[in-house]
BATOR-478574 format. One record per residue (C-alpha): residue number from 1; residue in one letter; x, y, z. Coordinates in steps of 0.2 Angstrom, whole numbers, plus 2048, in hexadecimal, padded with zeros to 3 digits. Layout:
> num residu x y z
> NUM a X Y Z
...
REM end
This chain:
> num residu x y z
> 1 m 7FF 7FE 801
> 2 p 809 811 7FC
> 3 d 80F 81E 80B
> 4 p 800 82C 80A
> 5 w 80A 837 80F
> 6 r 818 833 802
> 7 t 820 843 7FD
> 8 h 82E 83B 7EE
> 9 d 82A 82D 7E1
> 10 l 83D 82C 7D7
> 11 p 840 821 7C9
> 12 f 851 81A 7C7
> 13 d 85A 815 7B6
> 14 a 869 80D 7BB
> 15 n 86F 80D 7AA
> 16 r 872 820 7AD
> 17 a 881 826 7B7
> 18 d 87B 837 7BC
> 19 d 86C 82E 7C5
> 20 i 877 81F 7CC
> 21 g 87F 830 7D6
> 22 r 870 83A 7D8
> 23 f 86B 82C 7E2
> 24 e 87A 82A 7EB
> 25 r 878 83D 7F0
> 26 k 865 83D 7F5
> 27 e 864 837 806
> 28 w 854 833 810
> 29 l 850 833 822
> 30 l 843 82C 830
> 31 t 83F 82E 83F
> 32 a 839 824 84F
> 33 g 832 835 858
> 34 d 841 830 868
> 35 g 853 832 860
> 36 s 853 825 856
> 37 f 852 825 843
> 38 a 856 81D 834
> 39 m 862 824 825
> 40 g 869 822 816
> 41 t 869 823 803
> 42 a 85D 822 7F4
> 43 l 868 816 7EC
> 44 g 868 80B 7FC
> 45 r 87D 80C 7FF
> 46 n 882 813 810
> 47 t 88D 822 80B
> 48 r 88E 828 820
> 49 r 894 81F 82D
> 50 y 881 827 835
> 51 h 87A 81D 828
> 52 g 86E 80E 82F
> 53 l 85D 808 82E
> 54 l 85C 807 841
> 55 v 866 816 849
> 56 a 85F 811 859
> 57 a 861 81D 869
> 58 a 863 813 878
> 59 r 863 820 885
> 60 p 853 82B 87C
> 61 p 856 838 872
> 62 v 86A 834 874
> 63 d 878 826 876
> 64 r 872 820 864
> 65 v 877 80F 85D
> 66 v 87A 80A 84B
> 67 a 872 7F9 84F
> 68 l 86E 7F3 83C
> 69 n 87A 7FB 82F
> 70 q 872 7F5 81F
> 71 v 86B 7E1 819
> 72 f 874 7D8 80C
> 73 e 863 7D0 801
> 74 t 864 7C4 7F5
> 75 l 853 7BF 7EC
> 76 v 857 7AD 7E7
> 77 l 84F 7A4 7DA
> 78 a 850 790 7D5
> 79 h 849 77F 7D0
> 80 g 848 774 7D9
> 81 v 845 76F 7EC
> 82 s 844 780 7F6
> 83 d 854 77F 801
> 84 i 862 78B 807
> 85 d 86D 77E 7FA
> 86 t 863 77F 7EB
> 87 t 86E 784 7DD
> 88 a 867 795 7D9
> 89 t 864 79A 7C7
> 90 q 864 7AA 7CA
> 91 r 869 7B5 7DA
> 92 l 862 7C6 7D9
> 93 e 86F 7CF 7E7
> 94 f 865 7E0 7E8
> 95 s 86E 7EA 7F7
> 96 t 87D 7F6 7F4
> 97 c 88D 7FA 7FB
> 98 g 89C 803 7F7
> 99 f 8AC 801 7F8
> 100 r 8BD 80A 7F2
> 101 d 8C7 800 7E5
> 102 p 8DA 803 7E3
> 103 a 8D8 813 7DA
> 104 g 8CE 81A 7E6
> 105 q 8C1 819 7D9
> 106 t 8AD 813 7E1
> 107 a 8A9 7FF 7E1
> 108 y 898 7F8 7E4
> 109 a 897 7E7 7EA
> 110 p 88A 7E1 7E9
> 111 h 880 7EC 7DA
> 112 g 86E 7EC 7E1
> 113 f 86A 7FC 7D9
> 114 r 86C 7F4 7C6
> 115 f 85A 7EB 7CB
> 116 l 853 7FC 7D3
> 117 q 847 805 7CB
> 118 r 83C 812 7D7
> 119 v 83F 818 7E7
> 120 e 832 821 7F3
> 121 r 831 829 803
> 122 g 825 82E 80D
> 123 l 824 828 81E
> 124 t 82D 818 819
> 125 m 839 815 80D
> 126 t 835 809 7FE
> 127 w 840 802 7F0
> 128 h 839 7F9 7E1
> 129 y 842 7EF 7D9
> 130 g 841 7E4 7C9
> 131 w 848 7D8 7BE
> 132 g 83E 7D3 7AF
> 133 d 82E 7CF 7B2
> 134 l 832 7CE 7C7
> 135 h 82D 7DA 7D0
> 136 w 832 7DD 7E3
> 137 s 833 7EB 7F2
> 138 r 83D 7EE 801
> 139 t 832 7FB 80D
> 140 l 83A 803 81E
> 141 v 831 806 82B
> 142 l 835 810 83C
> 143 h 82C 80C 849
> 144 p 824 81A 851
> 145 a 82C 81C 864
> 146 q 822 814 871
> 147 p 825 813 883
> 148 h 830 804 889
> 149 t 832 7FE 877
> 150 p 841 7FC 870
> 151 p 846 807 85E
> 152 t 842 7FB 851
> 153 i 841 7F7 83E
> 154 t 834 7EC 832
> 155 l 83C 7EB 822
> 156 r 82D 7E3 817
> 157 y 830 7DC 805
> 158 d 823 7D9 7F9
> 159 v 825 7CE 7EB
> 160 a 817 7D0 7DD
> 161 p 810 7BF 7D4
> 162 f 81F 7B8 7CC
> 163 d 81D 7A9 7BE
> 164 r 821 799 7C4
> 165 s 82C 796 7B4
> 166 l 83A 7A1 7BE
> 167 g 83B 794 7CB
> 168 h 836 796 7DD
> 169 a 83C 7A6 7E8
> 170 t 846 7A6 7F7
> 171 l 84C 7B9 802
> 172 h 85E 7B7 80B
> 173 l 85E 7C5 817
> 174 a 871 7C8 81D
> 175 p 872 7D5 82B
> 176 m 883 7DF 82A
> 177 l 883 7E8 83C
> 178 t 891 7F1 845
> 179 l 888 7F5 854
> 180 r 892 804 858
> 181 g 88D 816 85D
> 182 f 889 81F 852
> 183 h 897 82B 850
> 184 g 8A4 81E 852
> 185 l 8AA 80E 844
> 186 y 8A9 7FD 848
> 187 d 8B9 7F8 851
> 188 g 8B7 7E4 84C
> 189 t 8AE 7DD 85B
> 190 p 8A8 7CC 856
> 191 i 895 7CC 854
> 192 g 88B 7BE 858
> 193 a 87A 7B6 854
> 194 e 872 7AE 863
> 195 r 862 7A5 85B
> 196 t 854 7A8 865
> 197 d 849 79B 858
> 198 g 848 798 847
> 199 q 842 7AA 842
> 200 a 84B 7B5 84D
> 201 v 85D 7B7 854
> 202 t 865 7C4 860
> 203 c 876 7CB 85A
> 204 r 881 7D5 866
> 205 g 893 7DE 865
> 206 t 89B 7EA 873
> 207 g 88D 7EF 881
> 208 h 87C 7EE 873
> 209 a 872 7E2 86A
> 210 v 864 7DF 85D
> 211 t 858 7D3 85B
> 212 l 854 7CF 84A
> 213 s 842 7C3 844
> 214 v 83A 7C0 835
> 215 s 829 7BB 832
> 216 s 82C 7A9 82A
> 217 g 83C 7A1 826
> 218 t 84C 79C 830
> 219 w 85D 7A2 834
> 220 h 86B 79A 830
> 221 d 87D 79F 83A
> 222 a 88C 7A4 82B
> 223 p 897 7B1 833
> 224 d 8A1 7BC 829
> 225 v 8A6 7CD 826
> 226 w 8A6 7DA 81B
> 227 r 8B6 7E2 819
> 228 g 8B8 7F7 813
> 229 v 8A9 7FD 811
> 230 h 8AB 811 80C
> 231 y 8A2 81F 80F
> 232 p 8A6 82D 804
> 233 v 89D 83A 80D
> 234 e 8A8 838 81C
> 235 a 8B9 83A 811
> 236 y 8B1 849 80B
> 237 r 8B0 84E 81D
> 238 s 8C1 848 81F
> 239 q 8B9 83A 82E
> 240 g 8BB 829 82F
> 241 d 8B2 824 81E
> 242 t 8B6 80F 81E
> 243 e 8B1 800 82A
> 244 d 8AD 7EE 82B
> 245 q 89C 7E8 82D
> 246 a 896 7D7 835
> 247 v 88D 7CC 82E
> 248 p 88A 7BC 839
> 249 g 87C 7B2 830
> 250 r 86C 7B4 826
> 251 f 85C 7B2 823
> 252 v 854 7A5 816
> 253 i 841 7A9 812
> 254 p 837 79F 805
> 255 v 82D 7AC 7FC
> 256 q 81D 7A9 7F4
> 257 p 812 7B1 7E4
> 258 g 80E 7C3 7E9
> 259 q 814 7BE 7FC
> 260 s 81A 7CC 80A
> 261 v 828 7C6 818
> 262 t 82D 7D3 823
> 263 l 842 7D5 82D
> 264 t 83F 7DD 83E
> 265 a 84E 7E6 84A
> 266 a 84C 7EC 858
> 267 l 85A 7F2 864
> 268 g 85E 7E4 872
> 269 g 85A 7D3 876
> 270 q 849 7D2 874
> 271 p 83E 7D1 864
> 272 a 835 7E1 85F
> 273 a 824 7E3 862
> 274 p 817 7E7 858
> 275 l 816 7F4 84C
> 276 a 80B 803 856
> 277 s 7FD 80A 84B
> 278 p 804 819 843
> 279 d 7F2 823 846
> 280 e 7F9 82E 853
> 281 r 808 835 847
> 282 a 7FA 838 837
> 283 r 7EE 840 841
> 284 r 7FD 84D 845
> 285 l 804 84F 835
> 286 v 7F2 853 82D
> 287 a 7F1 861 83B
> 288 v 802 869 836
> 289 r 7FE 865 825
> 290 e 7ED 872 827
> 291 q 7F7 881 830
> 292 l 802 881 81F
> 293 r 7F2 87F 813
> 294 s 7F6 88E 80A
> 295 l 807 883 802
> 296 p 806 876 7F3
> 297 e 800 866 7FE
> 298 a 80F 85E 7F7
> 299 t 818 86C 800
> 300 a 810 86D 80E
> 301 g 810 85B 811
> 302 a 821 858 811
> 303 l 824 866 81A
> 304 a 819 860 82A
> 305 v 821 850 82A
> 306 a 834 859 829
> 307 a 830 860 83A
> 308 d 828 855 843
> 309 d 838 84B 841
> 310 f 841 853 84C
> 311 v 834 855 85B
> 312 v 838 847 866
> 313 s 838 840 878
> 314 r 844 843 888
> 315 t 841 83D 899
> 316 m 845 84B 8A7
> 317 a 843 846 8B9
> 318 g 838 839 8B7
> 319 k 82F 843 8A9
> 320 r 82E 83D 898
> 321 l 82D 850 88E
> 322 s 831 854 87A
> 323 t 841 85B 875
> 324 i 846 85F 864
> 325 i 855 857 85D
> 326 a 85F 866 855
> 327 g 865 859 847
> 328 y 868 84A 83D
> 329 p 871 83E 83D
> 330 w 87E 845 849
> 331 f 875 852 856
> 332 a 86B 84F 866
> 333 d 860 85E 870
> 334 w 869 86F 86E
> 335 g 861 87F 879
> 336 r 865 88B 86C
> 337 d 85C 881 85D
> 338 t 84F 87B 866
> 339 f 848 88D 86A
> 340 i 84B 893 85A
> 341 a 843 882 852
> 342 l 835 883 85F
> 343 p 82B 891 859
> 344 g 827 88A 848
> 345 l 82A 876 84B
> 346 l 81C 876 859
> 347 l 813 887 85B
> 348 c 812 88D 848
> 349 t 809 878 849
> 350 g 7FD 87A 857
> 351 r 807 86D 862
> 352 l 807 878 873
> 353 k 807 867 87D
> 354 e 819 864 876
> 355 a 81E 875 876
> 356 e 819 875 88B
> 357 g 824 865 88D
> 358 v 834 86B 881
> 359 l 833 87D 88B
> 360 r 833 872 89B
> 361 c 840 867 897
> 362 f 84B 876 898
> 363 a 844 87E 8A6
> 364 g 848 86E 8B1
> 365 a 85A 873 8AB
> 366 l 85D 886 8AD
> 367 r 86E 88A 8B8
> 368 n 871 89A 8BC
> 369 g 864 8A0 8B2
> 370 v 86C 898 8A2
> 371 v 865 88D 89A
> 372 p 86E 87D 893
> 373 n 876 87E 880
> 374 r 876 86C 880
> 375 f 872 85C 88A
> 376 d 881 84E 888
> 377 d 882 845 879
> 378 a 887 834 884
> 379 d 87F 839 895
> 380 d 871 83F 895
> 381 k 872 846 8A7
> 382 v 880 851 8A2
> 383 a 87D 864 89C
> 384 h 888 871 893
> 385 y 883 883 899
> 386 n 890 88E 88C
> 387 t 883 898 886
> 388 v 880 8A8 886
> 389 d 871 8AB 879
> 390 g 86A 89A 87D
> 391 s 85F 8A2 88B
> 392 m 85B 8AF 880
> 393 w 852 8A5 876
> 394 f 84A 899 881
> 395 v 841 8A8 88A
> 396 h 83C 8AE 878
> 397 a 835 89D 875
> 398 a 82C 89E 884
> 399 l 824 8AF 880
> 400 a 823 8A9 86E
> 401 y 817 897 879
> 402 h 80E 8A7 885
> 403 d 807 8AD 877
> 404 a 800 89E 86D
> 405 l 7F8 89A 87F
> 406 e 7EF 8AB 880
> 407 r 7E9 8A9 86F
> 408 e 7E0 898 874
> 409 n 7DB 8A1 885
> 410 e 7E5 893 88F
> 411 s 7F0 89C 89F
> 412 t 805 89C 89D
> 413 p 80C 890 8AD
> 414 a 813 894 8BB
> 415 w 823 88D 8B7
> 416 l 824 894 8A9
> 417 i 824 8A5 8AF
> 418 r 830 8A1 8BD
> 419 a 83D 899 8AF
> 420 v 83C 8AA 8A7
> 421 t 83F 8B7 8B3
> 422 d 84D 8AC 8B9
> 423 v 856 8AD 8AB
> 424 l 851 8BF 8A9
> 425 d 856 8C3 8BA
> 426 a 866 8B7 8BA
> 427 h 86C 8C2 8AC
> 428 l 867 8D5 8B1
> 429 a 871 8D0 8C1
> 430 g 87D 8C6 8BB
> 431 t 883 8B3 8B5
> 432 h 88E 8A9 8AC
> 433 a 88F 89B 89F
> 434 d 89B 88C 8A3
> 435 g 89D 87B 89B
> 436 h 8AA 881 88F
> 437 h 8B6 87B 88A
> 438 d 8C4 880 893
> 439 n 8BC 87E 8A2
> 440 r 8B9 892 8A6
> 441 t 8AB 89B 8AC
> 442 i 8A5 8A9 8A3
> 443 p 89D 8B6 8A9
> 444 i 88D 8BE 8A1
> 445 r 889 8CE 8A9
> 446 c 87D 8DD 8A1
> 447 d 888 8EB 8A1
> 448 a 883 8FE 8A5
> 449 d 87C 902 895
> 450 g 86F 8F4 896
> 451 l 876 8E6 88A
> 452 i 87D 8D7 88C
> 453 t 891 8D3 889
> 454 a 899 8C3 88D
> 455 g 8A7 8B7 887
> 456 d 8B8 8BC 87F
> 457 d 8C4 8B4 873
> 458 r 8C4 8A2 879
> 459 t 8B3 89F 878
> 460 q 8A5 89D 86F
> 461 l 894 89F 878
> 462 t 887 8A6 869
> 463 w 883 89B 85C
> 464 m 892 89D 853
> 465 d 89B 892 85C
> 466 a 8A6 888 850
> 467 a 8B6 884 85B
> 468 c 8C1 876 857
> 469 d 8D5 872 859
> 470 v 8DE 877 849
> 471 p 8EF 86E 844
> 472 h 8FE 879 841
> 473 s 911 877 840
> 474 g 91C 874 84D
> 475 p 92E 87D 851
> 476 g 935 86D 84A
> 477 g 929 869 83E
> 478 e 91D 85F 849
> 479 t 90A 862 848
> 480 v 903 86E 856
> 481 w 8F0 86F 859
> 482 e 8EA 87D 861
> 483 h 8DA 880 866
> 484 r 8CD 88E 85D
> 485 v 8C0 897 85F
> 486 f 8BA 89D 84B
> 487 t 8AD 8A8 850
> 488 p 8AF 8AC 864
> 489 r 8A5 8C1 863
> 490 p 8A9 8C6 874
> 491 g 89F 8D1 87C
> 492 k 891 8D8 876
> 493 c 888 8CF 869
> 494 v 87B 8D9 85D
> 495 e 86C 8CA 85D
> 496 v 870 8C7 870
> 497 n 86B 8D7 876
> 498 a 85C 8DA 868
> 499 l 857 8C7 872
> 500 w 859 8D1 882
> 501 c 84F 8DF 87D
> 502 s 83F 8D5 878
> 503 n 842 8C8 884
> 504 l 841 8D7 891
> 505 a 831 8E2 88A
> 506 g 82A 8CF 887
> 507 a 829 8CA 897
> 508 a 823 8DA 89F
> 509 v 815 8D7 894
> 510 l 815 8C7 89B
> 511 l 815 8CD 8AD
> 512 n 80B 8DA 8AD
> 513 g 7FD 8DB 8B9
> 514 r 802 8C9 8C1
> 515 r 802 8CA 8D3
> 516 g 811 8CD 8DA
> 517 q 819 8D4 8CC
> 518 k 818 8E4 8CA
> 519 q 829 8EA 8CF
> 520 r 830 8DA 8C4
> 521 t 825 8E1 8B5
> 522 l 82D 8F6 8B8
> 523 r 83E 8EE 8B9
> 524 y 83D 8E5 8A8
> 525 q 834 8F4 8A0
> 526 r 841 901 8A6
> 527 a 851 8F0 8A0
> 528 a 849 8F0 88F
> 529 e 846 902 88C
> 530 l 859 904 892
> 531 t 85D 8F7 885
> 532 g 854 8FF 878
> 533 d 85C 90F 879
> 534 s 872 908 879
> 535 f 86E 8FA 870
> 536 l 86C 907 85E
> 537 a 879 913 869
> 538 v 885 904 866
> 539 f 881 8F9 858
> 540 w 87D 905 84B
> 541 d 88C 908 83E
> 542 k 886 918 838
> 543 t 894 917 829
> 544 r 890 908 824
> 545 e 87D 90A 828
> 546 r 879 8F9 82F
> 547 l 87D 8F0 840
> 548 l 88D 8EC 849
> 549 d 88F 8DA 84B
> 550 h 897 8DA 85D
> 551 v 89D 8E5 868
> 552 r 8AE 8E0 874
> 553 p 8AC 8E9 885
> 554 d 8C2 8EB 884
> 555 g 8D0 8ED 87A
> 556 p 8D4 8FD 86E
> 557 p 8C6 906 86B
> 558 d 8C7 903 856
> 559 e 8C7 8F1 85B
> 560 r 8B5 8F0 864
> 561 a 8AA 8F3 858
> 562 n 8AA 8E3 84C
> 563 a 8A2 8EB 83A
> 564 q 8A3 8D6 832
> 565 l 891 8D6 828
> 566 r 889 8C4 830
> 567 p 876 8C1 831
> 568 n 878 8C3 845
> 569 a 870 8D4 841
> 570 c 861 8CF 839
> 571 f 85A 8C9 84A
> 572 a 859 8DA 84D
> 573 c 84C 8DC 841
> 574 s 842 8CB 840
> 575 l 83D 8D1 854
> 576 a 82A 8D5 855
> 577 r 833 8E1 864
> 578 s 842 8E3 85E
> 579 p 84C 8F6 864
> 580 l 850 8F9 851
> 581 p 845 906 848
> 582 a 83C 902 836
> 583 p 84A 90C 82D
> 584 q 858 902 831
> 585 r 852 8F4 832
> 586 r 84E 8F7 81E
> 587 l 861 8F9 81E
> 588 v 866 8EA 828
> 589 l 85B 8DF 81C
> 590 d 861 8EA 80D
> 591 a 874 8E5 810
> 592 a 86F 8D3 815
> 593 r 865 8D1 802
> 594 t 874 8D8 7F9
> 595 r 881 8CD 802
> 596 l 87C 8C0 80B
> 597 l 86D 8BA 804
> 598 t 86C 8A7 7FA
> 599 p 85F 89A 7F5
> 600 s 865 890 802
> 601 g 866 89C 811
> 602 l 86E 8AB 817
> 603 r 884 8AB 817
> 604 t 88D 8AE 826
> 605 l 899 8BA 821
> 606 d 899 8C6 813
> 607 p 8A2 8BF 804
> 608 d 8AE 8CE 804
> 609 d 8B3 8CD 817
> 610 p 8C7 8C6 814
> 611 r 8C1 8B5 821
> 612 y 8B3 8AF 812
> 613 v 8B1 8A0 811
> 614 g 8A9 899 803
> 615 t 8A9 885 805
> 616 y 8A5 87A 813
> 617 g 8AE 86A 814
> 618 g 8BE 860 817
> 619 p 8C5 85B 829
> 620 q 8B9 864 839
> 621 w 8C6 871 83B
> 622 q 8C3 877 82C
> 623 r 8B1 875 82A
> 624 d 8B0 87E 838
> 625 a 8B9 88D 833
> 626 a 8AF 88E 825
> 627 y 89E 88A 830
> 628 h 89A 89C 834
> 629 q 8A5 8A7 82A
> 630 g 89B 8A5 81A
> 631 t 891 893 819
> 632 a 880 899 814
> 633 w 872 891 822
> 634 p 863 88F 81D
> 635 w 858 894 82F
> 636 l 85F 8A5 82E
> 637 l 853 8A7 820
> 638 g 845 8A9 82D
> 639 t 84A 8B8 837
> 640 y 84F 8BF 826
> 641 a 83E 8BC 81D
> 642 e 836 8C3 82E
> 643 g 843 8D2 82D
> 644 v 83A 8D4 81D
> 645 l 828 8D4 824
> 646 r 829 8DD 832
> 647 a 833 8EC 829
> 648 d 827 8EF 81D
> 649 g 817 8EA 829
> 650 f 813 8DA 820
> 651 s 80F 8E1 810
> 652 d 809 8D7 7FF
> 653 a 81C 8DC 7F7
> 654 a 825 8D8 809
> 655 k 81B 8C6 80A
> 656 q 822 8C3 7F6
> 657 e 832 8C5 7FD
> 658 a 82E 8BA 80A
> 659 r 828 8AE 802
> 660 d 836 8AE 7F3
> 661 a 845 8AE 801
> 662 i 83E 89B 806
> 663 a 837 894 7F8
> 664 p 849 88B 7F1
> 665 l 848 882 800
> 666 l 835 87D 801
> 667 a 836 879 7EE
> 668 s 843 86C 7F4
> 669 l 83B 862 801
> 670 t 832 85B 7F3
> 671 d 83E 85C 7E4
> 672 a 843 84C 7DB
> 673 d 84D 851 7D0
> 674 d 858 85E 7D8
> 675 p 86B 853 7DB
> 676 a 871 85A 7EA
> 677 t 860 85D 7F6
> 678 s 85B 84D 805
> 679 l 84B 846 801
> 680 g 83E 852 80E
> 681 q 84A 85B 819
> 682 l 855 86C 816
> 683 h 866 86B 81C
> 684 e 872 873 82A
> 685 v 87B 87D 81E
> 686 h 882 880 80B
> 687 d 88F 887 803
> 688 g 891 89B 805
> 689 d 899 898 7F2
> 690 p 88E 895 7E4
> 691 g 88F 880 7DF
> 692 h 895 877 7CF
> 693 s 88B 87A 7BE
> 694 e 881 86A 7C1
> 695 l 878 873 7CF
> 696 r 868 87D 7CA
> 697 p 86B 88F 7CC
> 698 g 85C 897 7D7
> 699 s 859 886 7E1
> 700 a 860 881 7F2
> 701 s 86C 875 7ED
> 702 a 875 884 7E4
> 703 h 87F 887 7F2
> 704 a 882 875 7F7
> 705 p 87A 86D 804
> 706 r 887 868 811
> 707 g 886 862 823
> 708 c 878 85B 82E
> 709 i 86C 855 81D
> 710 a 85C 859 829
> 711 q 85F 868 835
> 712 a 850 86E 842
> 713 w 852 87F 841
> 714 s 852 880 82E
> 715 v 841 877 82C
> 716 a 83A 880 83C
> 717 e 83D 893 835
> 718 v 837 88F 823
> 719 l 828 887 829
> 720 r 825 896 836
> 721 i 829 8A4 829
> 722 a 81A 899 81C
> 723 c 80F 89B 82C
> 724 l 812 8AD 82F
> 725 i 811 8B2 81F
> 726 d 7FE 8AD 820
> 727 t 7FA 8B6 830
> 728 d 7F1 8C3 832
> 729 q 801 8CF 838
> 730 p 7FA 8E3 83E
> 731 n 803 8F0 830
> 732 s 811 8F5 83D
> 733 t 823 8F2 840
> 734 g 821 8E9 850
REM end
């Protein structure tokens, strides 16, 4: 049965080299709602260490394990008695692996894509195969997360009715396993299989296990190791790009014409639970699609599915709450990313209960008025507090949630009001960030001018947080590694203080008239007025007629003001309670439009800047050096488009410009022909420079996509702007 949420139907021709390359670059993602996921390429080859049919969250939403890399699949046609030892008249190996030959070129074995005819993507992934008049398919279903149920996938194989003259058919399914943390590579630890019964086995590695079972057939021990599986995307990232995979045996399943058989894989030592009904997710997606009714139905459906992928569960203090995965495949839930993404993913889609859970999750982890920058990927009891802007985004999201509750005639919970005031009071009094790379405590203070200042040349406290060890030659020619922060932005940052001013004013409105809050309300009002007056005086660059990026509190006077053209100034244009007057907003946006805007996002630095880096690639230190020095980020189109809307009072012309800004990304969600975008998701970053000639000008991939193939705030901000354009906004600049 076709997936009713099918977003892509891609025909494939193995005789076209272009199709092979395009399908190998097309990555897909399925998510379970607890941090577990399945991910790979349309071709069927794994090209990253993070690809797998089941990447399971052992302690949701973190501690992710590659529980099933792939399956070596063979459809055997033979005459005579159906038996594993029967001489086959035809062996159709329809899986695909990639290796490097001695010349460094890609070598496929097996060449399963020779039988591939079509790929469908929706809430499931289906590959359709054919050989002459024989047709079969493989459908991957990632089970929705359920309490007390291990992460599980089901592979369903459907063989169409076929002429008996072909012989009888037997399906051989050999699991390929590494059972390792998803950031690592297989260390060669033997993986054995313990037979539960004839149709189920448990395979164990170092610290992890996966239980595999089939609907019919038997298990046959046949230990093997596939050597040197190659991941070309990891090679581009200068990461370890080759590993072995263990094959402990295979299931042998006789297949009747028109029959379906299944293989399930569940993390741990117990067989999988039955597949839960998808009705809950389907209802949720229908409601989201309804919110996007101004978009074409296919686009709205794809955007609804993409947005839903990031909302997952996390248990805090014994309570099951919601949180937001920052990006797949490698991020967990980061505070800053979560609160930037929350309005688009949860408020615009009417998911207020989940929004409350996300806010409660992080409010419960407040320390000294600072929200965690992130929870630890391995230990969910450890949080890192190295941020100055994360807390500002938390309050911004909390105030947006309050506005959403008011529209529903619901009251804002007292715990959230306490969390908001805890953050603002701590920053007014002075607080600090910690968990920094060199274990220092970094003061965060409110200066006499009302503006927030924090950090130095060795800190990365804002969203431009790239830092890495960089190699250089030592005195004896040896390689010496030095830790470098690429965009430290010490002192007063423009977006932090725009948010600070907006949050103070918004909190004063929130508290106004509440019992016992009169003095605090007045304090916030006065602080907002002082900050607003200082903002323009400190940040406005009269010479260039735009905002400074940041102003440091120390050093020579001519070095204190950083005038680099970056997108951070656009946040002062997008906030409804912005301290920036409309004429200055338009000048800031003009500069961004001219120098930073691309079809896939805003560049993080003016291409004319001598420190600009236009391509994101290479080893980690090179990627980090480019991360915020020119790389284009899709999520920044949200603040740019909202700034355009507010600077021109939501005029028809402003709405059209905002639509045009997000149109290439919306188109990429359903574009099957674009050679470089993922299937139904939006990437983390794109190259600042335009790409090669095969990438179409004006498309989202004209600037080659990089980083995570699915990023929460990229999707959230496109969704939020699509909704904002359709709302009935007052004709004012806020």
